[in-house]
N, C-alpha and C positions, 0 to 999 in steps of 0.2 A: 796100756795105751791111755792117752789123755785126750778127751774129746769134748769139744764145745758143740752144743746142739741147740736147735730151735724147734720147739713144738708148737702146734696150733690146735686150739679147741674151737670147733665149729659152733658148739652150743654157747660158748662164752664170747666167741668172735675175738679171741685174744691170742697173742703169742707169748711163749715162755722161753727164756734163754737160760740155759744151764750148762754145767760142766760135770764130767764124771771121769773117774779112773776105772769104773766098772765096765762090764760088757753093756753096750748101748741098748740092746733089746731088753735086757733085764731092767735097766734104768727106766725105760719107757713104760714097762709093765708096772713098775712101782709107782710111777706118776699116775697111772690109770687105776690104782686101788683107792679104796675109801680111807683116806688118811687126813690128818690136819695139814693145813698149809694151802697155798695158792692153787696147786694143781689137784688137790684131793677132792674126791666126791663127784667129779664130772665124768671121768672115765672115757672121754672121747679124744684124748690128746694124740696127735699124729705127728710123726717126724717130718719136718719140712726141709731141714738143712743140718749138716754137721761138718766139722773140720777136725782133723787129727793133728796132734802136736807131740813132739818127742819128749818134752818136759812138762811137768805139772805147772810150773811157774809161767811158761809161755801160754798154756791153755787158760789159766786163770786171768792173765793179762788180757787175752782176747775176749774172754767172757765179759770182763769189766768194760772193755771198749765198746762192745755191742750194746750192753745194758746202758752205758753212758749216752748212747745216741738218743734214747728216749723218743724215738721216731719210728712209727709204724712204716712209713714210706721207705726209710733206709733199710729196715729189716726186709721188707718185701722186695726191694731192689736187689739186695744181696741174694735172696732166694731165687729170684727170677734170673739173675746173671749166672748163677750156678747151673741152672737148667740149660742155658745156652752153651755153656762150656762142655757139658756132658753129651751133647748131640753128636 
């Protein structure tokens, strides 16, 4: 499975957009370990949103699109709209 996901750190008050072909829970666990990189060392990353894609290339394109927004408001709007759909 190819998944684009958005994590949120309350301690940093930041979002992280990523992509994985691995199992999502395991990927989040890795983000919450003490490692080098943007997500390392904080340990409070929570999943806020995800999308599944049939191909790796589609998922990578979507990840780049979301990262390209460079807008917290657009990311929060995407997350909020997904909550409305799931009601």
